[in-house]
Z-matrix of the N, CA and C atoms (Angstrom, degrees):
N
C 1 1.458
C 2 1.527 1 111.30
N 3 1.347 2 115.37 1 -35.26
C 4 1.470 3 121.04 2 175.27
C 5 1.519 4 108.88 3 -119.07
N 6 1.327 5 115.61 4 129.85
C 7 1.464 6 121.36 5 174.98
C 8 1.529 7 107.97 6 -128.37
N 9 1.307 8 116.12 7 116.97
C 10 1.461 9 122.77 8 177.26
C 11 1.522 10 107.22 9 -115.17
N 12 1.321 11 116.58 10 124.94
C 13 1.456 12 120.25 11 -175.77
C 14 1.530 13 111.51 12 -129.73
N 15 1.333 14 115.05 13 118.71
C 16 1.478 15 123.14 14 172.83
C 17 1.526 16 112.32 15 51.19
N 18 1.330 17 116.57 16 41.84
C 19 1.465 18 120.67 17 -175.02
C 20 1.525 19 111.45 18 -79.70
N 21 1.322 20 114.45 19 129.16
C 22 1.466 21 123.56 20 175.83
C 23 1.516 22 107.91 21 -121.31
N 24 1.332 23 116.13 22 138.31
C 25 1.466 24 120.62 23 171.00
C 26 1.515 25 108.32 24 -130.18
N 27 1.331 26 114.93 25 116.94
C 28 1.456 27 121.83 26 -177.20
C 29 1.527 28 109.65 27 -112.14
N 30 1.342 29 117.21 28 127.19
C 31 1.460 30 123.03 29 173.08
C 32 1.524 31 107.39 30 -115.59
N 33 1.324 32 117.45 31 102.18
C 34 1.467 33 120.98 32 -176.79
C 35 1.527 34 109.75 33 51.45
N 36 1.327 35 117.78 34 -112.68
C 37 1.470 36 120.13 35 -178.34
C 38 1.520 37 113.10 36 -94.17
N 39 1.322 38 116.96 37 -0.28
C 40 1.475 39 120.61 38 -176.92
C 41 1.527 40 109.84 39 -103.29
N 42 1.327 41 116.89 40 125.80
C 43 1.465 42 121.87 41 175.13
C 44 1.528 43 107.55 42 -98.23
N 45 1.344 44 115.38 43 98.36
C 46 1.464 45 120.65 44 -175.94
C 47 1.523 46 112.29 45 -72.19
N 48 1.328 47 116.82 46 -35.19
C 49 1.461 48 122.33 47 174.37
C 50 1.517 49 107.83 48 -130.01
N 51 1.330 50 115.75 49 140.17
C 52 1.461 51 120.04 50 -170.95
C 53 1.531 52 110.44 51 -134.53
N 54 1.335 53 116.08 52 78.60
C 55 1.459 54 120.43 53 175.75
C 56 1.511 55 114.23 54 76.39
N 57 1.329 56 117.59 55 50.50
C 58 1.464 57 122.30 56 -176.36
C 59 1.532 58 110.97 57 -85.11
N 60 1.327 59 115.78 58 132.67
C 61 1.466 60 123.91 59 171.01
C 62 1.520 61 107.96 60 -119.40
N 63 1.336 62 116.24 61 132.63
C 64 1.454 63 119.82 62 -178.65
C 65 1.526 64 109.72 63 -155.17
N 66 1.327 65 115.97 64 135.95
C 67 1.469 66 122.52 65 172.47
C 68 1.520 67 108.28 66 -121.10
N 69 1.329 68 116.16 67 135.60
C 70 1.464 69 122.21 68 176.04
C 71 1.520 70 107.48 69 -130.60
N 72 1.332 71 117.04 70 126.38
C 73 1.458 72 121.75 71 -178.87
C 74 1.524 73 110.80 72 -79.83
N 75 1.319 74 116.70 73 155.89
C 76 1.465 75 121.65 74 175.93
C 77 1.525 76 109.23 75 -59.65
N 78 1.341 77 115.97 76 132.29
C 79 1.451 78 121.82 77 179.89
C 80 1.511 79 115.15 78 82.86
N 81 1.329 80 117.39 79 -1.84
C 82 1.466 81 121.03 80 -179.85
C 83 1.524 82 110.40 81 -81.90
N 84 1.340 83 116.49 82 150.29
C 85 1.459 84 122.63 83 174.25
C 86 1.522 85 108.59 84 -114.17
N 87 1.337 86 115.86 85 124.40
C 88 1.462 87 121.72 86 -176.30
C 89 1.520 88 109.20 87 -126.62
N 90 1.329 89 116.23 88 133.39
C 91 1.463 90 122.11 89 174.78
C 92 1.521 91 108.76 90 -105.04
N 93 1.338 92 116.73 91 124.27
C 94 1.457 93 122.34 92 173.16
C 95 1.523 94 108.01 93 -92.12
N 96 1.331 95 116.73 94 122.54
C 97 1.458 96 120.76 95 -177.48
C 98 1.525 97 109.86 96 -128.05
N 99 1.319 98 114.24 97 156.89
C 100 1.456 99 120.58 98 179.01
C 101 1.513 100 109.72 99 157.78
N 102 1.310 101 115.76 100 166.11
C 103 1.465 102 121.04 101 179.66
C 104 1.527 103 109.80 102 -67.12
N 105 1.332 104 116.28 103 163.02
C 106 1.461 105 120.19 104 174.07
C 107 1.526 106 109.26 105 -56.15
N 108 1.331 107 115.94 106 133.06
C 109 1.456 108 120.35 107 -177.91
C 110 1.514 109 114.09 108 88.47
N 111 1.333 110 117.72 109 3.15
C 112 1.470 111 119.90 110 -178.39
C 113 1.522 112 112.48 111 -76.96
N 114 1.348 113 116.92 112 -20.16
C 115 1.459 114 120.21 113 177.97
C 116 1.510 115 115.06 114 112.80
N 117 1.333 116 117.53 115 1.29
C 118 1.467 117 119.21 116 -174.54
C 119 1.531 118 112.37 117 -67.75
N 120 1.330 119 118.80 118 -43.63
C 121 1.460 120 120.28 119 178.47
C 122 1.521 121 111.25 120 -69.47
N 123 1.333 122 117.27 121 -35.34
C 124 1.463 123 120.41 122 175.67
C 125 1.515 124 110.56 123 -60.09
N 126 1.326 125 117.20 124 -45.76
C 127 1.457 126 121.02 125 178.89
C 128 1.520 127 110.87 126 -62.51
N 129 1.323 128 117.01 127 -40.85
C 130 1.465 129 120.46 128 179.24
C 131 1.531 130 110.50 129 -61.80
N 132 1.319 131 117.23 130 -42.94
C 133 1.465 132 121.06 131 -179.84
C 134 1.527 133 111.63 132 -65.88
N 135 1.320 134 117.19 133 -35.42
C 136 1.459 135 120.11 134 176.59
C 137 1.524 136 110.82 135 -67.22
N 138 1.323 137 117.02 136 -39.41
C 139 1.466 138 120.37 137 178.19
C 140 1.526 139 111.19 138 -63.31
N 141 1.330 140 116.18 139 -31.23
C 142 1.454 141 120.39 140 179.47
C 143 1.515 142 114.44 141 -86.94
N 144 1.324 143 117.18 142 3.11
C 145 1.456 144 119.78 143 -179.27
C 146 1.517 145 113.33 144 68.24
N 147 1.341 146 116.80 145 17.96
C 148 1.456 147 120.76 146 178.26
C 149 1.526 148 111.64 147 -81.46
N 150 1.314 149 115.79 148 -15.49
C 151 1.453 150 122.51 149 177.47
C 152 1.530 151 106.34 150 -149.47
N 153 1.315 152 116.86 151 164.80
C 154 1.465 153 121.08 152 -179.02
C 155 1.524 154 109.51 153 -115.70
N 156 1.323 155 117.76 154 143.68
C 157 1.464 156 119.68 155 177.99
C 158 1.522 157 111.63 156 -68.76
N 159 1.323 158 116.51 157 152.36
C 160 1.464 159 120.88 158 173.99
C 161 1.518 160 111.06 159 -74.44
N 162 1.333 161 116.18 160 -28.32
C 163 1.463 162 122.13 161 177.02
C 164 1.521 163 107.56 162 -157.79
N 165 1.334 164 115.47 163 160.04
C 166 1.452 165 120.07 164 179.48
C 167 1.516 166 112.06 165 96.29
N 168 1.330 167 116.46 166 -176.94
C 169 1.463 168 122.28 167 -174.45
C 170 1.521 169 111.15 168 -136.02
N 171 1.340 170 115.14 169 143.82
C 172 1.461 171 122.45 170 175.59
C 173 1.518 172 107.95 171 -128.38
N 174 1.323 173 115.93 172 124.63
C 175 1.457 174 122.07 173 178.47
C 176 1.524 175 108.79 174 -122.59
N 177 1.323 176 116.05 175 129.34
C 178 1.467 177 121.33 176 -179.77
C 179 1.520 178 108.37 177 -131.00
N 180 1.315 179 115.35 178 121.49
C 181 1.456 180 119.87 179 179.11
C 182 1.510 181 113.36 180 56.45
N 183 1.332 182 116.26 181 34.45
C 184 1.450 183 120.76 182 179.49
C 185 1.516 184 114.75 183 86.03
N 186 1.328 185 117.93 184 -3.85
C 187 1.465 186 121.67 185 179.26
C 188 1.523 187 110.33 186 -98.36
N 189 1.317 188 116.58 187 127.90
C 190 1.453 189 122.24 188 175.28
C 191 1.526 190 107.33 189 -87.35
N 192 1.347 191 117.04 190 107.90
C 193 1.465 192 120.14 191 -169.03
C 194 1.517 193 113.89 192 -61.56
N 195 1.342 194 117.55 193 -35.89
C 196 1.463 195 117.93 194 -176.28
C 197 1.523 196 112.32 195 -72.14
N 198 1.322 197 117.54 196 -11.43
C 199 1.467 198 120.54 197 177.69
C 200 1.525 199 112.93 198 -92.88
N 201 1.341 200 117.00 199 -3.00
C 202 1.457 201 120.67 200 179.75
C 203 1.526 202 110.26 201 -88.37
N 204 1.335 203 116.98 202 138.30
C 205 1.460 204 119.33 203 173.78
C 206 1.533 205 109.23 204 -81.82
N 207 1.321 206 117.98 205 179.59
C 208 1.466 207 121.34 206 -174.18
C 209 1.525 208 111.95 207 -60.54
N 210 1.330 209 116.56 208 -40.35
C 211 1.462 210 119.86 209 179.69
C 212 1.521 211 111.13 210 -65.36
N 213 1.312 212 116.37 211 -43.05
C 214 1.468 213 120.90 212 179.06
C 215 1.524 214 111.58 213 -66.88
N 216 1.321 215 116.88 214 -37.78
C 217 1.470 216 120.26 215 176.91
C 218 1.524 217 111.18 216 -64.18
N 219 1.331 218 116.21 217 -41.77
C 220 1.462 219 120.28 218 178.70
C 221 1.534 220 110.59 219 -62.13
N 222 1.328 221 116.47 220 -42.32
C 223 1.465 222 120.37 221 178.57
C 224 1.530 223 110.51 222 -64.63
N 225 1.326 224 116.26 223 -41.66
C 226 1.464 225 121.37 224 176.99
C 227 1.523 226 110.81 225 -57.19
N 228 1.338 227 117.28 226 -46.15
C 229 1.468 228 120.37 227 -179.03
C 230 1.526 229 111.52 228 -67.62
N 231 1.340 230 117.26 229 -39.31
C 232 1.465 231 120.52 230 -178.16
C 233 1.526 232 111.97 231 -67.88
N 234 1.325 233 116.22 232 -41.40
C 235 1.461 234 120.17 233 -167.96
C 236 1.525 235 114.16 234 -98.82
N 237 1.316 236 118.38 235 -26.12
C 238 1.461 237 119.88 236 -172.12
C 239 1.516 238 114.60 237 -114.58
N 240 1.337 239 116.91 238 -13.04
C 241 1.461 240 120.49 239 -174.71
C 242 1.518 241 111.77 240 -118.29
N 243 1.332 242 115.00 241 149.16
C 244 1.450 243 122.34 242 165.94
C 245 1.521 244 108.00 243 -123.17
N 246 1.330 245 116.95 244 143.22
C 247 1.457 246 121.38 245 -178.45
C 248 1.532 247 110.03 246 -122.82
N 249 1.324 248 116.06 247 136.43
C 250 1.470 249 122.08 248 171.63
C 251 1.522 250 106.51 249 -128.33
N 252 1.343 251 116.34 250 124.21
C 253 1.455 252 121.12 251 -175.56
C 254 1.537 253 110.93 252 -115.17
N 255 1.325 254 114.63 253 162.44
C 256 1.465 255 120.69 254 -178.76
C 257 1.523 256 111.96 255 -60.47
N 258 1.331 257 117.79 256 -37.39
C 259 1.466 258 120.89 257 -174.56
C 260 1.526 259 112.70 258 -105.68
N 261 1.335 260 116.50 259 23.84
C 262 1.472 261 125.03 260 167.73
C 263 1.529 262 114.25 261 72.24
N 264 1.354 263 117.47 262 -51.43
C 265 1.469 264 122.14 263 -179.24
C 266 1.532 265 112.25 264 57.28
N 267 1.317 266 116.77 265 40.89
C 268 1.462 267 121.05 266 171.46
C 269 1.527 268 108.67 267 -83.55
N 270 1.320 269 116.36 268 145.69
C 271 1.459 270 119.89 269 179.91
C 272 1.519 271 109.74 270 -83.42
N 273 1.342 272 118.30 271 121.55
C 274 1.462 273 120.97 272 -172.60
C 275 1.523 274 113.96 273 -67.47
N 276 1.338 275 118.10 274 -22.14
C 277 1.462 276 120.39 275 -177.93
C 278 1.523 277 112.58 276 -85.69
N 279 1.327 278 117.17 277 -9.06
C 280 1.461 279 121.46 278 179.32
C 281 1.521 280 110.61 279 -101.97
N 282 1.314 281 116.45 280 151.18
C 283 1.461 282 120.93 281 175.91
C 284 1.521 283 109.88 282 -71.93
N 285 1.323 284 115.83 283 169.60
C 286 1.461 285 121.60 284 176.79
C 287 1.531 286 110.35 285 -57.28
N 288 1.319 287 117.25 286 -45.02
C 289 1.468 288 120.70 287 179.11
C 290 1.522 289 110.90 288 -64.66
N 291 1.331 290 117.30 289 -43.72
C 292 1.466 291 120.17 290 -179.74
C 293 1.523 292 111.16 291 -64.40
N 294 1.330 293 117.65 292 -38.82
C 295 1.462 294 120.74 293 175.34
C 296 1.522 295 110.91 294 -61.25
N 297 1.324 296 115.96 295 -41.52
C 298 1.461 297 119.95 296 -179.36
C 299 1.519 298 111.31 297 -65.95
N 300 1.318 299 117.20 298 -34.74
C 301 1.466 300 121.94 299 -178.89
C 302 1.527 301 113.12 300 -80.58
N 303 1.329 302 117.67 301 -14.73
C 304 1.459 303 121.23 302 -167.96
C 305 1.527 304 113.12 303 -55.86
N 306 1.327 305 117.44 304 -49.44
C 307 1.461 306 119.97 305 -177.92
C 308 1.525 307 111.16 306 -60.98
N 309 1.326 308 116.34 307 -38.75
C 310 1.455 309 120.15 308 178.57
C 311 1.512 310 112.38 309 -66.36
N 312 1.323 311 117.11 310 -36.80
C 313 1.470 312 120.17 311 176.82
C 314 1.521 313 110.59 312 -65.63
N 315 1.328 314 116.72 313 -41.68
C 316 1.464 315 119.95 314 178.16
C 317 1.525 316 111.05 315 -63.53
N 318 1.343 317 115.97 316 -31.76
C 319 1.467 318 120.75 317 179.59
C 320 1.523 319 112.16 318 -82.27
N 321 1.342 320 117.59 319 -4.98
C 322 1.456 321 121.12 320 176.63
C 323 1.512 322 114.97 321 81.45
N 324 1.335 323 117.67 322 23.36
C 325 1.459 324 119.78 323 178.51
C 326 1.527 325 110.49 324 -70.49
N 327 1.313 326 116.49 325 149.91
C 328 1.463 327 122.32 326 179.45
C 329 1.528 328 109.53 327 -62.91
N 330 1.348 329 116.23 328 133.55
C 331 1.463 330 121.86 329 -168.81
C 332 1.524 331 113.39 330 -60.23
N 333 1.340 332 117.19 331 -45.47
C 334 1.455 333 119.17 332 -177.30
C 335 1.512 334 112.78 333 -64.42
N 336 1.328 335 116.62 334 -46.72
C 337 1.469 336 120.96 335 179.02
C 338 1.526 337 110.38 336 -65.89
N 339 1.336 338 116.81 337 -36.82
C 340 1.465 339 121.30 338 179.25
C 341 1.519 340 110.76 339 -63.96
N 342 1.337 341 117.47 340 -43.38
C 343 1.459 342 120.71 341 179.70
C 344 1.531 343 110.71 342 -61.84
N 345 1.313 344 116.52 343 -43.32
C 346 1.469 345 120.35 344 178.66
C 347 1.527 346 110.51 345 -61.07
N 348 1.329 347 115.88 346 -44.05
C 349 1.464 348 120.22 347 -179.80
C 350 1.530 349 110.85 348 -64.90
N 351 1.349 350 117.28 349 -43.06
C 352 1.461 351 121.18 350 -179.52
C 353 1.529 352 111.13 351 -64.98
N 354 1.330 353 117.25 352 -42.01
C 355 1.464 354 120.30 353 178.39
C 356 1.525 355 110.88 354 -64.02
N 357 1.322 356 117.02 355 -37.68
C 358 1.465 357 120.23 356 177.99
C 359 1.524 358 111.02 357 -65.18
N 360 1.333 359 116.75 358 -39.06
C 361 1.462 360 119.97 359 178.48
C 362 1.520 361 111.27 360 -68.30
N 363 1.341 362 117.04 361 -40.69
C 364 1.468 363 119.33 362 176.92
C 365 1.521 364 110.89 363 -64.04
N 366 1.321 365 116.82 364 -35.38
C 367 1.453 366 120.07 365 174.33
C 368 1.523 367 110.21 366 -62.98
N 369 1.328 368 115.55 367 -40.15
C 370 1.474 369 120.93 368 -179.31
C 371 1.525 370 111.49 369 -63.56
N 372 1.336 371 117.46 370 -32.98
C 373 1.469 372 120.60 371 179.54
C 374 1.531 373 111.73 372 -99.35
N 375 1.348 374 115.58 373 15.88
C 376 1.481 375 122.67 374 174.16
C 377 1.522 376 113.24 375 62.70
N 378 1.342 377 117.32 376 37.18
C 379 1.462 378 120.48 377 -179.28
C 380 1.527 379 112.50 378 -132.59
N 381 1.313 380 118.28 379 16.00
C 382 1.464 381 119.19 380 -177.99
C 383 1.526 382 110.87 381 -62.56
N 384 1.324 383 118.25 382 -34.62
C 385 1.465 384 121.05 383 -178.98
C 386 1.527 385 112.53 384 -70.35
N 387 1.336 386 117.31 385 -12.09
C 388 1.467 387 121.77 386 -179.34
C 389 1.526 388 111.34 387 -102.79
N 390 1.328 389 117.79 388 11.24
C 391 1.460 390 121.93 389 -172.69
C 392 1.508 391 115.27 390 -59.07
N 393 1.341 392 118.07 391 -30.28
C 394 1.466 393 120.78 392 -177.60
C 395 1.520 394 112.89 393 -89.19
N 396 1.319 395 117.45 394 -3.79
C 397 1.464 396 120.87 395 -178.29
C 398 1.522 397 111.06 396 -87.48
N 399 1.331 398 115.42 397 163.02
C 400 1.456 399 121.02 398 176.62
C 401 1.536 400 109.37 399 -88.41
N 402 1.329 401 117.70 400 153.73
C 403 1.470 402 120.25 401 -176.87
C 404 1.524 403 114.64 402 -60.20
N 405 1.347 404 117.81 403 -27.10
C 406 1.467 405 118.98 404 -173.91
C 407 1.522 406 113.69 405 -68.93
N 408 1.327 407 118.36 406 -10.71
C 409 1.465 408 119.98 407 176.97
C 410 1.527 409 111.36 408 -94.49
N 411 1.315 410 117.87 409 -0.77
C 412 1.455 411 122.12 410 -179.25
C 413 1.528 412 111.03 411 -94.38
N 414 1.311 413 116.20 412 156.63
C 415 1.465 414 121.33 413 172.87
C 416 1.524 415 109.31 414 -74.82
N 417 1.336 416 116.18 415 169.42
C 418 1.456 417 120.32 416 178.40
C 419 1.524 418 112.27 417 -59.78
N 420 1.323 419 116.08 418 -43.91
C 421 1.454 420 119.49 419 179.12
C 422 1.515 421 112.52 420 -63.54
N 423 1.324 422 116.41 421 -38.67
C 424 1.468 423 119.97 422 177.53
C 425 1.527 424 111.16 423 -67.02
N 426 1.319 425 117.53 424 -39.66
C 427 1.470 426 120.28 425 178.02
C 428 1.531 427 110.54 426 -62.95
N 429 1.325 428 116.28 427 -39.30
C 430 1.459 429 117.94 428 179.74
C 431 1.522 430 111.42 429 -68.96
N 432 1.329 431 117.35 430 -31.69
C 433 1.463 432 120.08 431 175.82
C 434 1.532 433 110.36 432 -67.14
N 435 1.333 434 117.13 433 -37.75
C 436 1.468 435 120.03 434 174.72
C 437 1.527 436 109.88 435 -63.86
N 438 1.329 437 116.85 436 -42.71
C 439 1.464 438 120.42 437 179.43
C 440 1.526 439 110.88 438 -61.86
N 441 1.320 440 117.19 439 -36.82
C 442 1.463 441 120.94 440 177.52
C 443 1.523 442 110.73 441 -65.99
N 444 1.337 443 116.51 442 -44.31
C 445 1.469 444 120.29 443 177.58
C 446 1.524 445 110.36 444 -61.18
N 447 1.328 446 117.31 445 -43.62
C 448 1.469 447 121.22 446 178.71
C 449 1.529 448 111.16 447 -60.24
N 450 1.330 449 116.67 448 -41.68
C 451 1.459 450 120.51 449 -177.66
C 452 1.520 451 112.51 450 -65.85
N 453 1.334 452 116.82 451 -27.00
C 454 1.460 453 120.49 452 -175.60
C 455 1.518 454 113.50 453 -99.29
N 456 1.320 455 118.17 454 -1.31
C 457 1.466 456 120.39 455 -172.00
C 458 1.529 457 112.38 456 -66.90
N 459 1.330 458 117.93 457 -26.33
C 460 1.463 459 120.52 458 177.97
C 461 1.523 460 112.26 459 -90.94
N 462 1.344 461 116.32 460 3.42
C 463 1.472 462 121.81 461 -176.00
C 464 1.530 463 110.59 462 53.95
N 465 1.340 464 116.14 463 57.89
C 466 1.467 465 120.23 464 -174.98
C 467 1.522 466 111.64 465 -69.14
N 468 1.336 467 115.37 466 154.25
C 469 1.460 468 118.29 467 176.69
C 470 1.536 469 110.83 468 -79.77
N 471 1.342 470 116.84 469 -20.91
C 472 1.461 471 121.22 470 -178.25
C 473 1.519 472 110.09 471 -134.85
N 474 1.329 473 116.15 472 129.73
C 475 1.459 474 122.50 473 175.40
C 476 1.518 475 108.00 474 -113.12
N 477 1.332 476 116.57 475 124.77
C 478 1.454 477 123.33 476 177.37
C 479 1.522 478 108.70 477 -108.63
N 480 1.316 479 116.24 478 127.42
C 481 1.465 480 120.87 479 -177.98
C 482 1.527 481 108.88 480 -126.58
N 483 1.336 482 116.28 481 122.33
C 484 1.463 483 121.68 482 -178.32
C 485 1.525 484 108.72 483 -109.40
N 486 1.327 485 116.73 484 104.20
C 487 1.467 486 123.42 485 -177.93
C 488 1.534 487 110.75 486 48.68
N 489 1.321 488 118.89 487 57.62
C 490 1.474 489 120.46 488 -173.17
C 491 1.520 490 114.42 489 -66.31
N 492 1.338 491 117.69 490 -17.00
C 493 1.468 492 119.78 491 177.94
C 494 1.529 493 111.65 492 -114.98
N 495 1.329 494 117.40 493 9.75
C 496 1.456 495 121.00 494 -174.17
C 497 1.510 496 114.29 495 -66.49
N 498 1.345 497 117.81 496 -19.03
C 499 1.460 498 121.40 497 -177.77
C 500 1.526 499 112.04 498 -113.40
N 501 1.352 500 116.72 499 18.79
C 502 1.460 501 120.99 500 -174.26
C 503 1.523 502 111.33 501 -119.45
N 504 1.343 503 115.67 502 153.74
C 505 1.457 504 119.80 503 172.67
C 506 1.524 505 109.42 504 -73.94
N 507 1.333 506 116.80 505 172.23
C 508 1.464 507 120.86 506 -172.39
C 509 1.520 508 112.65 507 -63.82
N 510 1.333 509 117.92 508 -37.61
C 511 1.462 510 120.64 509 -179.29
C 512 1.530 511 110.38 510 -68.35
N 513 1.335 512 116.21 511 -47.20
C 514 1.466 513 120.04 512 178.59
C 515 1.521 514 111.14 513 -63.74
N 516 1.343 515 116.85 514 -37.90
C 517 1.465 516 120.73 515 178.67
C 518 1.519 517 110.94 516 -59.83
N 519 1.319 518 116.35 517 -46.82
C 520 1.465 519 120.28 518 -179.47
C 521 1.519 520 110.74 519 -62.09
N 522 1.329 521 116.61 520 -39.81
C 523 1.470 522 121.87 521 179.24
C 524 1.527 523 110.72 522 -63.19
N 525 1.327 524 116.74 523 -48.10
C 526 1.462 525 121.14 524 -178.56
C 527 1.530 526 110.96 525 -65.76
N 528 1.330 527 117.25 526 -40.77
C 529 1.461 528 120.31 527 -179.39
C 530 1.526 529 111.34 528 -65.16
N 531 1.326 530 116.86 529 -38.26
C 532 1.464 531 119.92 530 177.12
C 533 1.525 532 110.21 531 -62.36
N 534 1.320 533 116.53 532 -47.39
C 535 1.464 534 120.68 533 178.78
C 536 1.527 535 111.52 534 -62.71
N 537 1.321 536 116.71 535 -43.95
C 538 1.458 537 120.92 536 -179.66
C 539 1.525 538 110.49 537 -59.17
N 540 1.311 539 116.34 538 -47.38
C 541 1.460 540 120.81 539 179.96
C 542 1.522 541 111.74 540 -61.80
N 543 1.317 542 116.12 541 -46.25
C 544 1.468 543 120.35 542 -178.06
C 545 1.519 544 112.09 543 -65.79
N 546 1.326 545 116.28 544 -42.22
C 547 1.459 546 119.53 545 -173.02
C 548 1.531 547 112.76 546 -74.85
N 549 1.336 548 117.92 547 -35.49
C 550 1.467 549 117.91 548 176.38
C 551 1.525 550 109.99 549 -70.08
N 552 1.329 551 116.65 550 -33.61
C 553 1.472 552 119.31 551 178.11
C 554 1.525 553 110.95 552 -68.65
N 555 1.322 554 116.79 553 -43.28
C 556 1.463 555 121.00 554 -179.58
C 557 1.525 556 111.83 555 -62.98
N 558 1.343 557 116.78 556 -34.48
C 559 1.463 558 121.11 557 -176.82
C 560 1.525 559 112.55 558 -97.86
N 561 1.337 560 117.10 559 2.29
C 562 1.469 561 122.31 560 -177.02
C 563 1.525 562 111.04 561 52.26
N 564 1.328 563 115.53 562 41.10
C 565 1.459 564 122.20 563 -179.28
C 566 1.521 565 110.04 564 -88.93
N 567 1.312 566 117.12 565 136.31
C 568 1.457 567 121.15 566 173.77
C 569 1.528 568 108.49 567 -75.32
N 570 1.332 569 116.71 568 133.13
C 571 1.462 570 122.04 569 -178.35
C 572 1.519 571 110.17 570 -120.22
N 573 1.337 572 115.64 571 128.69
C 574 1.464 573 121.66 572 168.64
C 575 1.521 574 106.73 573 -124.35
N 576 1.328 575 115.49 574 120.90
C 577 1.463 576 121.50 575 -172.50
C 578 1.527 577 110.12 576 -126.96
N 579 1.327 578 116.73 577 127.39
C 580 1.456 579 121.93 578 172.08
C 581 1.519 580 107.98 579 -92.47
N 582 1.325 581 117.32 580 128.79
C 583 1.458 582 119.60 581 -175.96
C 584 1.526 583 111.66 582 -156.19
N 585 1.336 584 115.57 583 151.06
C 586 1.462 585 122.18 584 168.49
C 587 1.522 586 110.92 585 -94.05
N 588 1.332 587 117.02 586 -10.81
C 589 1.453 588 122.03 587 -167.82
C 590 1.532 589 112.08 588 -89.71
N 591 1.325 590 115.90 589 124.25
C 592 1.465 591 120.09 590 174.36
C 593 1.519 592 111.06 591 -64.40
N 594 1.341 593 116.68 592 -33.94
C 595 1.463 594 120.52 593 178.57
C 596 1.525 595 110.69 594 -64.57
N 597 1.331 596 116.33 595 -42.37
C 598 1.460 597 119.79 596 178.26
C 599 1.521 598 110.87 597 -65.39
N 600 1.318 599 116.42 598 -40.48
C 601 1.462 600 119.90 599 -178.02
C 602 1.523 601 112.44 600 -63.82
N 603 1.324 602 116.53 601 -23.62
C 604 1.466 603 120.09 602 -177.43
C 605 1.527 604 113.03 603 -67.77
N 606 1.333 605 118.07 604 -19.26
C 607 1.471 606 118.69 605 178.41
C 608 1.524 607 111.19 606 -83.44
N 609 1.323 608 117.49 607 -8.15
C 610 1.461 609 121.29 608 -179.25
C 611 1.518 610 110.41 609 -89.09
N 612 1.312 611 115.73 610 150.60
C 613 1.453 612 119.91 611 176.10
C 614 1.518 613 112.63 612 -79.36
N 615 1.342 614 116.47 613 -18.75
C 616 1.464 615 120.58 614 -178.74
C 617 1.514 616 109.59 615 -147.83
N 618 1.308 617 116.08 616 142.55
C 619 1.461 618 122.57 617 175.50
C 620 1.523 619 108.54 618 -110.85
N 621 1.327 620 116.06 619 130.05
C 622 1.463 621 122.25 620 175.17
C 623 1.518 622 107.42 621 -115.46
N 624 1.316 623 116.55 622 117.35
C 625 1.466 624 120.66 623 -178.72
C 626 1.527 625 110.32 624 -98.87
N 627 1.341 626 114.60 625 133.67
C 628 1.455 627 121.03 626 177.54
C 629 1.520 628 110.36 627 -112.57
N 630 1.318 629 114.60 628 145.94
C 631 1.464 630 121.08 629 176.67
C 632 1.525 631 107.51 630 -146.55
N 633 1.318 632 115.78 631 125.08
C 634 1.468 633 121.53 632 178.13
C 635 1.530 634 111.87 633 53.01
N 636 1.330 635 115.82 634 40.43
C 637 1.452 636 120.79 635 175.17
C 638 1.510 637 115.51 636 79.82
N 639 1.329 638 117.65 637 7.88
C 640 1.456 639 121.70 638 179.56
C 641 1.528 640 110.12 639 -126.60
N 642 1.329 641 116.09 640 152.81
C 643 1.471 642 119.52 641 174.01
C 644 1.524 643 107.97 642 -76.84
N 645 1.325 644 115.37 643 119.80
C 646 1.453 645 120.23 644 -178.51
C 647 1.529 646 112.72 645 -96.47
N 648 1.347 647 115.46 646 -24.22
C 649 1.475 648 119.31 647 -177.20
C 650 1.514 649 109.19 648 -163.07
N 651 1.339 650 117.56 649 145.69
C 652 1.453 651 123.53 650 174.57
C 653 1.520 652 107.40 651 -139.45
N 654 1.355 653 115.24 652 125.15
C 655 1.472 654 117.82 653 -175.72
C 656 1.526 655 110.35 654 -154.33
């Protein structure tokens, strides 16, 4: 489902990625691990089309990302990807339900069916009763559960998670990781997660370690 070939990412004098090759099968869960500056977040951003490689090729679901124009890349991100970030990125002016529906609205899903799907996801993460509230009244763990529901509302083929438990306490982290594992399995969603956490990596079927912009180990 993911094919990365000889990918290089150069920032001025810093080579963040240095000839990376990676294959990820459909439905597989992969944890990218490594020290800060190893290249794991850079690779995640390239997979999401948020940045372009300096050299090499990235293919996701049969699409060659470097051949897509800006409009096509935007459509790819709206319709095929879900994102979960360390700091949630929920919009404070929208309710929990509206935040959950947001990705689906951007993807052009029909409003009635989208609302039903979003409410079902909030029920799945035990937050349906909080749908009319704003995110600022929720705990960190609850906000991350909303972010997870939002990321899955379009039923994406690929979910990218960047340190999804990095801003949570241990109890909330365990809760979010359990939900993340269960929900990607139930939806047969491919997961690529960048993390420092050994606990987070345990929900993945494979760990890929990066060092100095290169894959040092995969197991």
